[in-house]
C-alpha positions in Angstrom: -36.4 36.5 -17.3 -32.9 36.8 -16.7 -32.4 35.9 -12.9 -31.4 39.0 -10.7 -28.0 39.4 -10.0 -27.3 40.9 -6.4 -24.3 42.7 -5.8 -21.5 41.8 -3.2 -22.1 42.2 0.3 -18.4 43.8 0.2 -16.0 44.3 -2.3 -14.0 41.5 -3.6 -10.5 41.3 -1.7 -7.6 39.3 -3.1 -6.6 36.2 -1.2 -4.0 35.1 0.4 -2.9 32.1 1.5 -3.8 31.6 5.2 -0.7 30.0 7.2 -2.9 30.1 10.9 -5.3 27.4 12.0 -8.7 27.7 12.0 -10.4 25.2 14.5 -13.5 27.0 14.0 -13.9 26.8 10.6 -13.0 23.4 9.4 -13.2 19.9 10.9 -9.5 19.5 11.0 -6.8 22.6 11.2 -4.7 21.4 8.5 -7.2 22.4 6.0 -4.6 25.1 4.3 -3.4 26.3 0.8 0.0 27.6 2.7 2.7 24.3 2.9 3.4 22.8 5.7 7.0 24.5 6.2 4.8 28.2 6.2 2.5 27.2 8.2 2.0 28.2 12.1 2.1 25.5 14.2 -0.6 24.2 16.6 1.2 22.1 19.6 3.5 21.5 17.5 2.1 20.1 14.6 1.9 21.5 11.1 0.2 18.4 9.2 -2.5 16.1 9.4 0.2 13.3 9.4 2.1 14.8 12.6 -1.1 14.1 14.2 -1.8 10.9 12.8 1.5 9.2 13.6 0.8 10.4 17.2 -2.2 7.7 17.4 -0.3 4.6 16.5 -0.7 1.3 18.2 2.0 -0.8 19.7 4.3 -3.3 18.0 4.3 -6.3 20.1 8.1 -8.3 20.1 8.5 -10.9 18.2 9.8 -14.7 19.2 12.7 -16.5 17.5 14.1 -13.4 16.1 11.0 -12.8 13.7 12.0 -16.2 11.8 10.2 -19.3 10.4 11.4 -21.8 8.3 8.6 -23.2 5.7 8.9 -26.9 7.2 7.4 -25.3 10.2 4.3 -24.4 8.3 4.2 -27.4 6.2 6.4 -30.0 7.3 9.5 -31.3 6.1 7.9 -33.6 3.6 6.0 -30.6 1.9 9.1 -28.7 1.6 10.5 -31.7 0.0 7.9 -31.9 -2.5 8.7 -28.4 -3.6 12.1 -28.7 -3.9 11.5 -31.7 -6.0 9.1 -30.0 -8.1 11.7 -26.9 -8.5 9.2 -24.6 -7.9 7.0 -22.8 -5.2 3.3 -21.7 -5.2 1.2 -19.6 -2.8 -1.9 -17.8 -2.9 -2.7 -13.9 -1.8 -5.0 -11.6 -0.8 -6.1 -9.4 1.8 -9.4 -7.5 3.3 -12.1 -10.5 3.7 -12.9 -10.8 7.3 -16.4 -8.8 7.2 -20.0 -9.3 8.4 -20.4 -13.0 7.8 -17.8 -12.9 5.0 -19.7 -14.4 2.2 -17.6 -13.5 -0.5 -14.8 -14.3 1.1 -16.2 -17.4 1.6 -16.7 -17.3 -2.2 -13.2 -16.7 -3.0 -11.8 -19.3 -0.7 -13.9 -22.1 -2.4 -12.4 -21.1 -5.7 -9.1 -21.0 -4.1 -9.9 -24.8 -2.9 -9.9 -26.0 -6.8 -6.0 -25.2 -7.0 -5.8 -28.3 -4.5 -5.7 -31.8 -5.8 -4.8 -34.2 -3.0 -2.3 -36.2 -4.7 -0.7 -33.2 -6.4 2.3 -33.0 -4.0 4.4 -29.9 -4.8 1.9 -28.9 -7.3 -0.6 -27.7 -4.7 -0.3 -23.9 -3.2 2.3 -24.1 -0.5 0.2 -21.8 1.9 -2.6 -18.4 1.7 -0.7 -15.4 2.5 -3.4 -13.0 4.1 -2.2 -9.6 3.7 -4.3 -8.1 6.6 -7.7 -7.1 7.7 -8.9 -10.9 8.7 -11.3 -9.3 10.9 -13.1 -5.9 10.7 -15.0 -4.5 13.5 -15.2 -4.5 17.2 -14.7 -7.4 19.8 -12.9 -9.2 16.6 -11.6 -12.4 19.5 -15.2 -13.1 19.0 -15.7 -12.7 15.1 -12.7 -15.1 13.8 -15.3 -18.0 13.6 -17.5 -16.5 11.0 -15.2 -14.3 9.4 -12.1 -16.6 9.4 -12.7 -20.1 10.3 -15.9 -20.4 8.5 -15.2 -18.7 5.0 -11.9 -20.9 4.9 -13.2 -24.3 5.9 -12.8 -26.0 2.7 -9.5 -24.1 1.8 -7.1 -26.8 2.5 -3.8 -25.1 3.3 -2.1 -23.5 5.7 -2.6 -19.6 6.2 0.2 -17.2 7.0 -0.7 -13.5 7.7 0.3 -10.1 8.8 -2.4 -7.8 10.4 -3.7 -5.0 8.6 -5.1 -1.7 10.1 -8.7 -3.2 10.9 -6.7 -6.0 12.8 -4.9 -3.7 15.3 -7.5 -1.1 15.9 -8.9 -0.6 19.0 -12.3 1.3 19.4 -13.7 -0.7 22.4 -12.1 -2.5 25.4 -12.7 -5.8 23.9 -9.7 -5.5 21.7 -7.5 -4.1 24.1 -4.4 -4.2 23.8 -4.2 -4.0 20.3 -3.6 -6.9 17.7 -4.9 -9.3 20.8 -7.4 -11.5 18.5 -4.8 -11.6 15.8 -2.0 -12.8 17.5 -3.7 -15.5 19.2 -5.2 -16.8 16.4 -1.8 -16.3 14.0 1.2 -15.9 16.9 -0.1 -19.0 19.3 2.6 -20.3 21.1 1.3 -23.8 20.2 -0.7 -25.1 17.4 -4.4 -25.7 18.8 -7.3 -25.8 17.4 -9.6 -22.9 18.8 -13.3 -22.9 20.4 -14.0 -20.3 17.4 -13.2 -22.9 14.9 -14.0 -26.6 16.8 -17.7 -24.7 18.4 -18.5 -24.5 14.3 -16.8 -28.4 13.6 -14.0 -26.7 12.0 -10.6 -28.4 11.8 -7.9 -25.4 11.6 -5.4 -25.0 14.1 -3.7 -21.7 15.0 -0.5 -20.5 13.3 2.7 -20.0 15.3 4.5 -17.3 13.4 7.1 -15.7 15.3 5.1 -12.1 15.7 3.1 -9.7 13.8 6.2 -9.1 11.6 8.4 -11.8 10.2 10.9 -13.4 7.8 10.0 -16.7 5.8 13.0 -18.5 4.5 11.3 -21.1 1.7 12.2 -23.0 -1.7 12.9 -20.6 -4.2 11.7 -17.6 -2.1 11.7 -15.7 0.5 9.1 -13.5 1.6 9.2 -10.6 4.6 6.0 -9.9 6.1 5.4 -6.3 7.7 3.0 -4.7 10.2 2.3 -1.0 8.6 0.1 0.1 11.6 -3.3 1.0 13.2 -3.9 3.9 11.1 -6.8 3.9 7.9 -4.0 5.7 6.3 -1.4 6.1 5.8 0.7 3.1 6.8 3.8 3.3 9.1 7.0 1.1 10.4 7.2 2.7 13.7 5.1 2.7 16.5 4.4 3.8 19.7 4.8 1.3 22.7 4.3 2.0 26.3 3.8 6.0 25.5 7.4 6.0 23.3 8.1 5.9 19.8 8.9 2.4 18.8 11.5 1.6 15.6 11.9 -2.1 16.7 10.4 -3.1 13.4 12.5 -1.0 11.6 15.3 -1.9 13.5 14.3 -5.8 12.7 13.9 -4.8 8.9 17.7 -3.7 8.1 18.8 -6.6 10.4 17.1 -9.0 8.3 18.0 -7.3 4.7 21.7 -7.6 6.2 21.4 -11.2 6.4 19.9 -12.0 3.4 22.8 -9.7 2.2 25.1 -12.0 3.9 23.6 -15.0 2.8 24.0 -14.5 -0.9 21.2 -17.2 -1.5 19.4 -16.9 -5.1 16.2 -16.6 -4.0 13.3 -14.3 -5.0 12.7 -11.7 -2.5 8.8 -10.5 -1.2 8.2 -7.8 0.9 4.4 -7.3 2.1 2.9 -4.6 4.3 -1.1 -3.8 4.2 -1.2 -0.6 3.5 0.1 -0.3 -0.2 3.6 1.8 -1.0 1.4 3.0 -4.3 -2.2 3.4 -4.9 -4.5 4.9 -7.3 -8.3 3.8 -5.8 -9.5 3.2 -2.9 -6.6 4.3 -0.5 -3.7 6.3 -1.3 -0.2 5.2 -1.3 2.0 5.3 2.1 5.1 7.7 0.9 7.0 7.8 4.2 6.3 3.8 4.7 7.6 3.3 0.8 11.1 5.8 1.9 11.6 3.9 5.1 11.9 0.3 3.6 13.5 2.0 0.4 16.4 3.2 2.9 16.6 -0.2 4.9 16.5 -1.9 1.0 19.5 0.8 0.0 21.5 0.4 3.2 21.9 -3.5 2.9 22.1 -3.8 -0.8 18.9 -5.8 -1.1 16.0 -4.6 -2.6 12.6 -6.9 -3.1 11.5 -8.8 -6.3 8.1 -8.5 -5.7 6.0 -6.3 -3.3 2.3 -7.0 -1.8 0.1 -5.0 0.0 -4.3 -4.9 0.1 -6.1 -2.1 1.9 -7.5 -0.5 -1.2 -10.2 -2.8 -2.5 -9.1 -4.0 -5.7 -6.5 -5.2 -7.9 -3.8 -3.0 -9.3 -0.2 -3.6 -10.7 3.0 -1.3 -10.9 6.2 -1.7 -12.5 9.5 0.1 -10.6 12.7 0.9 -12.0 15.6 0.8 -9.7 18.9 -0.4 -8.2 19.1 -1.8 -12.2 16.4 -3.7 -11.5 12.4 -3.8 -11.9 10.3 -4.3 -9.2 6.5 -5.4 -9.3 4.5 -3.7 -6.9 0.6 -5.4 -6.3 -2.1 -4.3 -4.7 -4.7 -7.2 -4.1 -6.9 -6.2 -1.3 -9.4 -8.4 -2.9 -10.6 -10.9 -0.4 -14.0 -10.0 0.2 -14.8 -6.6 0.7 -17.0 -4.5 -2.0 -14.6 -3.9 -4.8 -13.5 -0.4 -4.9 -13.6 1.7 -8.6 -10.2 1.9 -9.8 -8.5 4.1 -12.2 -7.6 3.2 -15.7 -4.0 1.6 -15.6 -2.3 3.6 -18.8 1.3 2.2 -18.3 2.4 6.1 -18.0 4.3 7.2 -14.6 3.0 7.1 -11.1 5.0 9.5 -9.3 7.1 12.2 -9.7 10.1 10.5 -10.1 9.1 8.7 -13.3 10.3 5.4 -11.9 7.2 3.7 -11.2 4.7 3.0 -14.3 1.0 2.1 -13.4 0.6 -0.9 -15.6 -2.8 -2.8 -15.0 -5.9 -2.5 -12.7 -9.8 -4.0 -12.3 -12.5 -3.6 -9.7 -12.9 -6.9 -8.4 -12.7 -10.1 -6.1 -10.7 -12.6 -6.2 -6.9 -13.6 -5.2 -3.5 -13.6 -6.7 -1.6 -17.1 -7.5 2.3 -16.8 -7.2 4.9 -19.3 -8.8 8.5 -18.8 -8.1 11.4 -20.8 -9.3 15.0 -20.4 -9.4 14.9 -18.8 -12.5 11.6 -16.8 -12.5 8.8 -15.7 -10.8 5.0 -15.3 -12.2 1.5 -13.7 -10.9 -1.9 -14.1 -12.0 -4.9 -12.7 -10.5 -7.8 -14.7 -10.9 -11.4 -13.6 -10.5 -14.1 -13.9 -8.6 -17.3 -16.0 -10.4 -17.7 -16.4 -14.1 -14.4 -14.6 -14.9 -12.5 -17.7 -13.3 -11.6 -19.1 -16.6 -8.1 -17.3 -17.3 -6.4 -14.9 -15.3 -6.2 -11.3 -15.3 -2.7 -9.7 -16.0 -0.5 -12.9 -15.9 3.3 -11.5 -15.2 6.3 -13.0 -15.6 9.1 -11.5 -13.8 12.9 -12.9 -14.9 15.1 -13.4 -11.8 18.3 -13.0 -14.4 17.6 -9.9 -16.4 15.2 -8.6 -13.4 12.7 -7.9 -16.4 9.0 -7.9 -16.5 7.4 -9.1 -19.4 3.7 -9.6 -19.7 
């Protein structure tokens, strides 16, 4: 029997795009078909991002101008080993510090196999953690089981930028924002903290000059940035003492200008926790990307490699701009459950058609980066049985600025 059809309660009417906010109808009043320019503002806001940007956290000031040299991290002898070898190697990943961080420890143990006591400069110079070192509340009390224990077998130093979870403040224990991160990565002096020594682990705190920084090393320079505490998207601006804070953006402009003036022939890496481009897990951060682009354009300096995390998978993009190809790699694969990722097609990933989405995999693991005077090489190593050969090995020629796979 065919189902009975009921007449509509009212005759159908033509739909029209609403421009007014309905706080009663939807959980957030920005769920509208009209473009932001056509909407009636409420409290001066027409987009969710208007509201989100008002929730940004503070940006702590740096010391030493935000600059550090690799010799401050691994010593002058370690730098000489790298110089003599003719290349630098380092690890990179993000999104590790959740629960007991069991998966993070498994990845750490696999990274440790890249070290040999007598290998000198062949050993990775450091691990670059791309943020979300610690998830959850009362972060200062969880550095033991979520950072020091999982990395107890990792023999290298660990540099880091904070992620949104490192900066979030949901309970008084985490106030002010970034307190725990700064205590462990931006300490005035290197000491073994109780969160490590209490478990019989020897790892000293790092003495980074701030939550954003510039590292000068043989064959590579790295700019690490703090993309603030929102779940999405990321921003380089902040709100400090109730006022908009552009100090990080100002510092970035000055740093890029100094790089341009120095004219050193080194690979340049820029890193943020939030990815500029992302197809899965989390969306990209368009405004943040534009802020960085504006600074790079003004200085006449663009990165060779852009590293990020936040999405818990591996994604690689190639961007064609400023007469060069630039690698953008998302590697939020440090221990959080891997998020599904859409298949990479090599097709354009943005409306400008200057960015292609070239490789992706839903997996835990880490990135191995090698830089010399002539090229920069990246390899993603998956956790577990797949740790026999790298996924998506890529080479960027630093002379021609062309990518090969």
